[in-house]
N, C-alpha and C positions, 0 to 999 in steps of 0.2 A: 264555525270557526270559524278564523280570523284567522288574515294574511299576512306577511307582511312581506311588500314588493321589496324588492335586494335594489344595495344602493346601487347609485348609475355604477360600471367597470370604466377606470380608471388608466383615458388614453396612453395608447399604450404605443413607443419609438415605431419605426416602422425595422427590419430584423436587419441585423448589417449585413450586406450587400458579401459578394464570394470575392472581390478584386479589395475590400477590405478584413477578410480572412486572410488572404495570401499575403494582405500587407504586416498583419500581424505574426504569422504565420514566421516567414522570412524577418519577426525583429528581435536583434539585441535580446533584446527583454524577455524574449517567447524564448530564443535558445538558452537563455542563466537558467528562466524555470523547465527550460525539458535537462539536463546536462544537472541540475540540481536534483532532480529524480531518476534519470538514467541514475549517476552518481550514488546515489542510496543505495536503489533497490535489486542491481544484479548486480550489483556484487553478492548483497544476501543474500538473492534469490539462487545464482551460480554457491555460494558455501554451505547453504539450508537443502541443497539438492546433492551435492558432495556427501553431508553426515548423513544424508539420510538411507543416500549410495553405499556411506559405508556401514549403517545397519543393519540392510540388507545382506552384501555381503558375508556379515560375520554372522550374520542369524545361518547363511547356507555356508557357509567354509571353515568357520569358529566352533563349529559346535561343545567341545571341551569347552575353550572361553565365556563364549557366554551363560556357560550353565554352570558360572564359577558362585557356590552361594554367597554371600556377602551378610547378609540378615537371618536365619534360619531360614525360610523355602524363598524367601525373595533369594533370585539370580541377576547376575550383571544384565541378561537378555530386559527382562522387565526394568529394572531401571534405567536400561540405556532405552524401550520403550517409552517410558515416563519419560527421561528428558526430550523424547521425538516432542511429545505435549507441551512442555516448558518451556524448547523452543519458539517451537510455534506461537503464544500466546506472547513470549517475549517480542521476539521480532513483528509482529503488530502491535504490541505498543511502543515498541523504538521505533515504527514508522506513522504511527497516528505523531506522537511528538516531535519527529522531525516534519510531517507531513504539516501542521498548523504551527508548525515556529517559520519554516523557513517558505513551503511552498504554497498555500494558501491564500500568504498576507502577495502574495508576488500576481497567483492566479488571480484573487481578488480586483485586485488594481487591474489587469487586460482585461476581466469581464463587463467591469464598470465603464473602462474606457469605449470598449468595445457595442456596449449598450446606452452610450452617451451620459452617462452619470455626471462624468466630469467636465 
């Protein structure tokens, strides 16, 4: 049984120091990245939680409305419950697009600079 020797490991740069992390954390570029994330994630999170709580409250206190037939045996509770899943997937898709377009390039630039690639 023949075994191959693994290729030699590439020399790695030393990890960034605590001072470098603090410097990046305090930079305007990192602040912009953080703002871009928060301005997207926080409002959507609040909106989704409000939408979820509305569904729960309607389920508990508006049984007549939730029992309203939409088509055949499909009622409002089922429609709104399925809409919860749909909005979850839509938000995840929307966030992935937002991150790829606005967050990832900024984060990659910061990471490259931290790792000494630039």
